[in-house]
N, C-alpha and C positions, 0 to 999 in steps of 0.2 A: 533283215535286209539292211545293209548300210545305206545311209542317205548321202547323196552326193550333191554338191553345190552345182547350180546350173552354170554353164560356161559363161564367162564374162564376155560382154560385147567387145568386139575388136575396136581398137582405137581408130577413129576416123583419120585417114591420111590427108595431109594438106594437098590441095590440087597443085600439081607441078606444071601443068600445061599453061596456067595463067601467069607464071613467073616470066618476067622478061630478062633476057641475059644482060648482064652488066657489060658496059662497054670496056674493052680492054685498053688500058693506058700503059705506056712503057714505064716501068719502074726501074730506076737506076740504083736505088739504095738497098733494095731487098735482095737477099741471096735466093738461090733456088729453093723451092719448097722442101726439098729433101733434107736440107741442113737447117737445124734450129739456130735461132739467134743467140749469140752470147749476151750476157748482161751489158757488156760495154757497147755492143752494137745496138741493142735496144735503146740504151740511154742516148747514144749518138743520133739515132733516128728520131727520137722524141725531141731532142734539142733542135734538130733541123726543122721540125714542124712548128716550133715556137715562133711567135712574131718577134721582130726586132725589139719592140717595146717591152714585151714580156721577157726577152733575154736580158735586157738592161735591168729590169726589176730583179730578176734572179741574181744577176751579178752584184747588185747593190745589197741584196739580202745576204748573199754569201760573204761579201766584204764585212758587213756589220757583224755577222755571226763569228767570223774569223777574228775580228778585232775584239769582240767581247770574250772570246775564248783565250786569246793570247794575252790580253790585258784585263784581267778580271778586276772588279772593284775590290778594293781592300777595306776591310772594316777596321776602323780605328778604335780600339778598345782601351787605349791608354788614357784617353781624355774622357771626361764626363761632360755632358752638355750643361749649360747654365741652369736649365729647367730641372735636370736631375740633381744637380748640386743643391738647389734651393729646396727640393723635396726631401733630400736626405737630412737636412738640418732641422732640428726640433727647437 
């Protein structure tokens, strides 16, 4: 006779009657639920939620990164530092 496992207990359901409905607020930036957001729309919405101070910090960080990328530090390998020159002499 094959042994069978006892049926697993059903997962308890969350009570739905105790949930209060969320108040509906007019949303001007979100498209209808049927259409998904494009990445550009999601970024634009996130940007609009940022505080003006945070937006300013992002702009400063972006400018700094752009400056470091377009004007990288150049390593000067033609010259040796005085300390390295002194170490090289015996």
